[in-house]
KENUMAR-15257 format. One record per residue (C-alpha): residue number from 1; residue in three letters; chain; x, y, z. Coordinates in Angstrom, 1 decimal, decimal comma. Example, Ala and Ser with C-alpha at 12.3 -4.5 7.8 and 13.67 -1.06 7.14 Angstrom:
// residues 2
> n res chain X Y Z
> 1 ALA A 12,3 -4,5 7,8;
> 2 SER A 13,7 -1,1 7,1;
***
This chain:
// residues 239
> n res chain X Y Z
> 1 MET A 18,8 4,4 -13,9;
> 2 GLU A 17,0 7,2 -12,0;
> 3 ALA A 13,1 8,4 -12,6;
> 4 PRO A 12,5 10,7 -14,9;
> 5 ALA A 11,0 14,0 -12,8;
> 6 SER A 9,2 15,2 -15,8;
> 7 GLY A 7,0 12,9 -17,5;
> 8 SER A 3,8 10,6 -16,6;
> 9 TRP A 3,2 10,3 -12,8;
> 10 ILE A 1,9 7,1 -13,4;
> 11 TRP A 5,3 5,8 -15,1;
> 12 CYS A 7,4 7,7 -12,7;
> 13 HIS A 5,8 5,8 -9,5;
> 14 LEU A 5,9 2,5 -11,8;
> 15 LEU A 9,8 3,0 -11,9;
> 16 LYS A 10,0 3,8 -8,6;
> 17 LEU A 8,5 0,1 -7,8;
> 18 ARG A 11,5 -1,5 -9,5;
> 19 SER A 13,5 -2,5 -6,5;
> 20 THR A 10,3 -3,9 -5,1;
> 21 ALA A 9,1 -6,1 -7,7;
> 22 ARG A 13,1 -6,6 -8,9;
> 23 PRO A 13,0 -9,9 -6,1;
> 24 LEU A 9,9 -11,3 -7,8;
> 25 HIS A 11,2 -12,0 -10,9;
> 26 ARG A 13,4 -14,0 -12,7;
> 27 MET A 14,7 -14,9 -16,3;
> 28 LYS A 14,8 -18,8 -17,3;
> 29 VAL A 18,0 -18,9 -20,1;
> 30 ASN A 16,8 -21,1 -23,1;
> 31 ASP A 18,6 -19,5 -25,6;
> 32 GLY A 19,6 -16,6 -24,0;
> 33 GLU A 18,2 -14,0 -26,7;
> 34 SER A 15,9 -12,1 -24,5;
> 35 THR A 17,3 -12,2 -21,4;
> 36 SER A 20,2 -9,1 -20,3;
> 37 PHE A 23,3 -10,3 -18,9;
> 38 TRP A 23,5 -7,3 -16,7;
> 39 TYR A 20,7 -6,5 -15,2;
> 40 ASP A 18,1 -9,4 -15,6;
> 41 ALA A 18,2 -12,1 -12,5;
> 42 TRP A 19,5 -15,3 -14,2;
> 43 SER A 21,8 -17,2 -12,5;
> 44 ASP A 22,9 -17,6 -8,8;
> 45 LEU A 25,1 -14,1 -8,7;
> 46 ASP A 22,4 -12,3 -10,1;
> 47 PRO A 21,8 -9,4 -11,1;
> 48 LEU A 25,5 -9,3 -12,2;
> 49 VAL A 25,5 -5,3 -12,3;
> 50 GLU A 25,1 -5,8 -8,2;
> 51 LEU A 27,9 -7,8 -8,4;
> 52 ALA A 30,4 -6,3 -10,3;
> 53 GLY A 28,7 -2,6 -10,7;
> 54 VAL A 29,8 -0,4 -13,6;
> 55 SER A 33,2 -1,1 -13,4;
> 56 GLY A 32,6 -4,6 -14,5;
> 57 PHE A 31,4 -3,6 -18,2;
> 58 ILE A 35,0 -2,5 -19,1;
> 59 ALA A 36,9 -4,9 -17,0;
> 60 LEU A 35,0 -7,6 -18,6;
> 61 GLY A 34,4 -5,6 -22,1;
> 62 ILE A 30,7 -6,5 -22,2;
> 63 SER A 28,3 -4,3 -23,3;
> 64 PRO A 25,8 -2,9 -20,5;
> 65 SER A 22,7 -3,9 -23,2;
> 66 ALA A 24,2 -7,0 -24,0;
> 67 SER A 22,1 -10,1 -24,0;
> 68 VAL A 23,4 -13,7 -22,4;
> 69 ALA A 23,8 -15,5 -25,8;
> 70 SER A 25,6 -12,1 -27,6;
> 71 VAL A 27,7 -12,6 -24,3;
> 72 ILE A 28,4 -16,3 -25,0;
> 73 ARG A 28,9 -16,0 -28,9;
> 74 SER A 31,5 -13,1 -28,4;
> 75 HIS A 33,3 -13,6 -25,5;
> 76 ARG A 36,5 -14,4 -24,3;
> 77 SER A 37,1 -15,8 -20,8;
> 78 ARG A 40,5 -15,2 -19,4;
> 79 ARG A 41,3 -14,8 -15,1;
> 80 HIS A 41,1 -11,5 -12,8;
> 81 ARG A 42,1 -9,9 -9,4;
> 82 ARG A 39,3 -9,6 -8,3;
> 83 ASP A 37,3 -12,4 -7,2;
> 84 ASP A 33,8 -11,4 -8,4;
> 85 LEU A 35,0 -11,1 -11,8;
> 86 ASN A 36,2 -14,6 -12,0;
> 87 SER A 32,6 -15,4 -10,5;
> 88 ILE A 31,0 -14,2 -13,2;
> 89 GLU A 33,4 -15,9 -15,8;
> 90 ASP A 32,2 -19,0 -14,4;
> 91 ILE A 28,8 -18,3 -14,5;
> 92 ILE A 29,5 -17,6 -18,5;
> 93 SER A 31,7 -21,3 -19,3;
> 94 LEU A 28,5 -23,1 -17,1;
> 95 VAL A 25,6 -21,4 -18,8;
> 96 ALA A 27,4 -21,6 -22,2;
> 97 GLY A 26,9 -25,4 -22,5;
> 98 ASN A 23,2 -25,2 -21,8;
> 99 LEU A 22,1 -23,2 -23,9;
> 100 ASN A 19,2 -24,5 -26,2;
> 101 GLN A 17,0 -23,7 -28,7;
> 102 LYS A 13,5 -22,2 -26,6;
> 103 ASN A 12,9 -19,1 -26,0;
> 104 ASP A 14,0 -17,4 -22,7;
> 105 HIS A 10,8 -17,0 -20,2;
> 106 SER A 9,8 -15,2 -16,8;
> 107 LEU A 9,3 -16,6 -13,5;
> 108 TRP A 7,3 -14,8 -11,1;
> 109 LYS A 8,1 -15,7 -7,3;
> 110 SER A 4,9 -18,1 -6,0;
> 111 LYS A 4,9 -19,5 -2,6;
> 112 SER A 7,7 -20,9 -0,3;
> 113 ASP A 10,3 -18,8 -2,4;
> 114 LYS A 9,8 -20,4 -5,6;
> 115 PHE A 9,3 -19,3 -9,5;
> 116 SER A 7,0 -20,4 -11,2;
> 117 SER A 6,2 -19,5 -15,2;
> 118 LYS A 2,2 -18,5 -14,4;
> 119 PHE A 2,0 -15,2 -12,0;
> 120 VAL A -0,7 -14,7 -9,8;
> 121 SER A -2,2 -11,1 -8,7;
> 122 GLU A -2,6 -12,5 -5,1;
> 123 THR A 0,6 -14,5 -4,5;
> 124 THR A 2,6 -11,7 -5,2;
> 125 TRP A 0,6 -9,0 -3,5;
> 126 HIS A 0,9 -11,7 -0,1;
> 127 ASN A 4,6 -11,5 -1,2;
> 128 ILE A 4,9 -7,7 -1,0;
> 129 TRP A 2,3 -7,1 1,9;
> 130 HIS A 2,8 -9,1 4,9;
> 131 SER A -0,7 -10,1 7,2;
> 132 SER A -1,1 -8,1 10,7;
> 133 PRO A -2,8 -9,6 13,4;
> 134 LEU A -6,5 -9,3 13,3;
> 135 GLN A -7,7 -6,7 15,6;
> 136 ARG A -10,9 -7,0 18,4;
> 137 TRP A -12,1 -3,8 16,8;
> 138 SER A -12,1 -4,9 13,4;
> 139 PHE A -15,9 -6,4 13,1;
> 140 ALA A -16,9 -2,8 13,9;
> 141 VAL A -14,8 -1,5 11,1;
> 142 TRP A -15,3 -4,3 8,2;
> 143 PHE A -18,3 -5,7 8,1;
> 144 PRO A -21,2 -6,7 5,4;
> 145 GLY A -23,2 -3,6 4,4;
> 146 ASN A -20,6 -0,6 5,6;
> 147 THR A -20,0 2,5 4,1;
> 148 PRO A -17,1 2,5 2,7;
> 149 LYS A -16,3 6,3 3,6;
> 150 PHE A -16,8 5,8 7,2;
> 151 ALA A -15,0 2,8 7,7;
> 152 TYR A -12,0 4,0 6,4;
> 153 ILE A -12,6 7,0 9,0;
> 154 THR A -13,2 4,8 11,3;
> 155 TRP A -10,1 2,8 10,6;
> 156 LEU A -8,0 5,8 10,8;
> 157 ALA A -9,6 6,7 14,4;
> 158 MET A -8,0 3,4 15,9;
> 159 GLN A -4,8 3,7 13,9;
> 160 ASN A -4,4 7,4 15,6;
> 161 ARG A -3,9 8,7 12,5;
> 162 LEU A -6,7 11,3 12,1;
> 163 SER A -5,5 15,0 12,7;
> 164 THR A -7,3 15,6 16,2;
> 165 GLY A -6,7 18,3 18,4;
> 166 GLU A -3,9 17,1 20,3;
> 167 ILE A -1,9 16,5 16,5;
> 168 VAL A -3,2 20,3 15,2;
> 169 LYS A -1,9 21,7 18,1;
> 170 GLN A 1,8 20,8 16,8;
> 171 TRP A 1,2 23,2 14,0;
> 172 GLY A 1,6 26,5 15,5;
> 173 PRO A -0,4 28,5 18,0;
> 174 GLY A -4,0 29,6 18,3;
> 175 MET A -5,0 26,2 16,9;
> 176 SER A -8,3 25,1 19,0;
> 177 THR A -7,8 21,7 20,4;
> 178 ARG A -11,2 21,1 21,7;
> 179 CYS A -13,1 18,0 20,7;
> 180 VAL A -15,8 19,0 17,9;
> 181 LEU A -18,0 16,4 19,5;
> 182 CYS A -18,2 17,4 22,7;
> 183 LEU A -16,6 20,6 22,9;
> 184 MET A -14,8 20,3 26,0;
> 185 ALA A -12,2 17,6 26,6;
> 186 ILE A -8,9 18,0 24,2;
> 187 ASP A -9,1 16,0 21,5;
> 188 CYS A -6,5 13,0 22,1;
> 189 GLY A -7,6 10,4 19,5;
> 190 PRO A -9,8 7,1 19,8;
> 191 THR A -9,4 7,1 23,3;
> 192 HIS A -11,3 10,0 23,2;
> 193 VAL A -13,4 9,5 20,3;
> 194 PHE A -15,4 6,4 21,8;
> 195 ALA A -14,6 7,2 25,6;
> 196 ILE A -17,8 9,8 24,5;
> 197 GLY A -20,1 7,1 23,6;
> 198 TRP A -23,0 7,2 21,2;
> 199 ASP A -25,7 9,0 24,2;
> 200 ALA A -23,1 11,8 24,1;
> 201 ILE A -22,7 12,1 20,2;
> 202 VAL A -26,4 12,2 19,0;
> 203 PRO A -28,1 14,4 22,1;
> 204 CYS A -25,0 16,9 21,4;
> 205 LYS A -24,1 17,0 17,6;
> 206 VAL A -27,6 15,9 15,5;
> 207 HIS A -30,0 17,6 18,5;
> 208 LEU A -33,4 15,7 17,2;
> 209 SER A -35,7 15,9 20,5;
> 210 SER A -37,5 12,7 18,9;
> 211 LEU A -34,3 10,5 19,8;
> 212 ALA A -34,0 9,1 22,8;
> 213 CYS A -30,8 7,0 23,3;
> 214 ASP A -32,8 5,2 25,5;
> 215 ASP A -35,6 3,6 22,7;
> 216 MET A -31,8 2,4 21,0;
> 217 GLU A -31,1 0,2 24,1;
> 218 GLY A -31,8 -2,7 22,0;
> 219 THR A -30,6 -1,5 18,4;
> 220 GLU A -27,3 -3,4 16,7;
> 221 SER A -26,0 -0,1 16,1;
> 222 THR A -25,7 0,6 19,8;
> 223 GLN A -24,8 -2,8 20,6;
> 224 THR A -22,3 -2,6 18,1;
> 225 TRP A -20,7 1,1 19,6;
> 226 ARG A -20,5 -0,5 23,1;
> 227 ARG A -18,8 -2,9 21,9;
> 228 THR A -16,5 -1,0 20,2;
> 229 ASN A -16,2 1,4 23,4;
> 230 LEU A -14,5 -2,2 24,9;
> 231 CYS A -12,1 -3,2 22,8;
> 232 ALA A -11,1 0,5 22,2;
> 233 SER A -10,4 0,8 26,1;
> 234 SER A -8,8 -2,3 26,3;
> 235 ASP A -6,5 -2,0 23,6;
> 236 SER A -5,4 1,7 24,9;
> 237 HIS A -5,3 0,6 28,8;
> 238 PRO A -3,5 -2,9 28,5;
> 239 GLY A -2,9 -4,9 31,7;
***
């Protein structure tokens, strides 16, 4: 089923995430009434529609909207020339003897690739997104009391994702590539930005006559900036 072109954009985005969410969810079959035979993950061959394809609907004589319970009640088993269809027939025969009176329920992927009936958003997040190594400059971006807007901009600069002069130059001729802070060198990302330093940015752009950089030698902001310069320089010039 393709995501519709019209309608709520939130719903369209959720539909596009089905391929990401599918491996995280399974169905525990009890009475089989709430489990889709073709589209839910409930057996070792799940989902069965990906194994047999849409041609399996006709080959097995099972409706696309059928539940596991309805298949057990009405399906007549037979052998096929296709191995995948024979495997599905074996699964049907196996589950037919294991149905009970309890309701089906969902299982969610937890730690160590195991499935649990309890949904934990934190565990799901870690199953989707893998942690990256801690960067040495992270202390200068994410710290208690930071301003989220400026922290995000600094993070973009460290990841070299800002629209710097070097990148803007690729958009077309006539675009200025000069750094807006020093107005001299070509703006080429974090290597240049952090190389300017606090001493160059403040006098150049703020123009506060009462602010002397020499008076800020011992401040925490200046020390943090210089530590960031050191990390950025060492990361940009390995070895």
